[in-house]
C-alpha positions, 0 to 999 in steps of 0.5 A, a space after each residue: 495604519 490600523 487598517 492595513 495592519 488589520 488587513 495583514 493579519 486578516 490576510 495571514 490568518 487566510 493563508 495560515 488556514 489555508 496551508 493547515 487545510 492543505 496539510 491536515 490529513 484529507 482522509 478517515 484514518 480508520 474506515 471501511 468494514 474488514 474482510 476476510 480475504 481466502 486462500 486458495 487450494 494452493 496456499 495462495 489468496 484468492 483475488 476477487 473483485 476489488 472491494 471497499 478500502 479498508 483500514 485502521 490504526 496499528 501495524 500492518 501484520 503481526 510479528 512473528 513470521 517465519 515465511 513470505 510466501 509470494 505469489 504471482 497470478 496471470 490476469 486476463 491480459 498475460 497472454 502464454 507462450 510469449 518469448 518471456 517465462 512465465 515467473 513462478 506461482 510461488 516463491 518463499 522467504 525463509 530467511 529474511 522474513 523477520 525484516 520484511 515483516 518490518 518493511 511491512 509494518 514500516 509501511 505509510 497509510 494513505 495519509 502519511 504517504 499523501 503527506 510525504 509526497 506533499 513534502 517531496 514535490 509541491 514546493 512552497 503551497 501544499 497540493 490539494 489531495 487527489 480522490 482518495 490514495 488506494 480506492 482510485 486506481 490507474 488505468 494500467 493493464 497488469 500482465 500478473 497480480 502479484 499477493 503475498 502470504 505470510 505464515 506464523 509458527 503459532 497462528 493462522 496465515 496473513 494473507 496481503 493483497 493489492 487494492 488496485 491489482 498489479 502493484 497498484 494503490 495499496 496494499 491490504 490484509 483486510 483489515 488495514 491497508 498501506 501504501 507501497 511507496 518503498 523504493 524498490 517495490 515490495 515485489 521487487 524488494 522480495 525478490 532482492 532479498 530471496 537472491 541473497 539469501 
């Protein structure tokens, strides 16, 4: 009887340890070397080649922005002259900028985002973490890349770009990265708020 109890205790310990490992944060909360995202002459971020993933504790962006600029840049997959009109290069949200900043600062980091995914989809046993979120980009082609610029009355603007182009991966300030797992996604949420105001 003692042997059976011991075996059950060992098995329970092994399962518990494995479950804890599966649900623990799989990636470091602080990683990468921060970098500056340059702005072009039109005030939109210059989207360069993919940079290393960066993250740190704290809010994605400072509060107090009075404008949010959405920039839309054609990619190499864009074919001009199609029946669908190109979206404007720049759109500006004035009313509701404060609420949009609050939405940005509620976005989860990649560990939180992965844990939310596990809770929604894994069932009784948590799935193992995939390749590092925000670093491994899906093989999806986009005709346009989106980026944001937050403008403040008392500080320099804060540019935000997607880590994987289009609307995939995370959105980064060059210091912190958060996962755009909102529904609707940030670009669609921006456009919806722009129509309402």
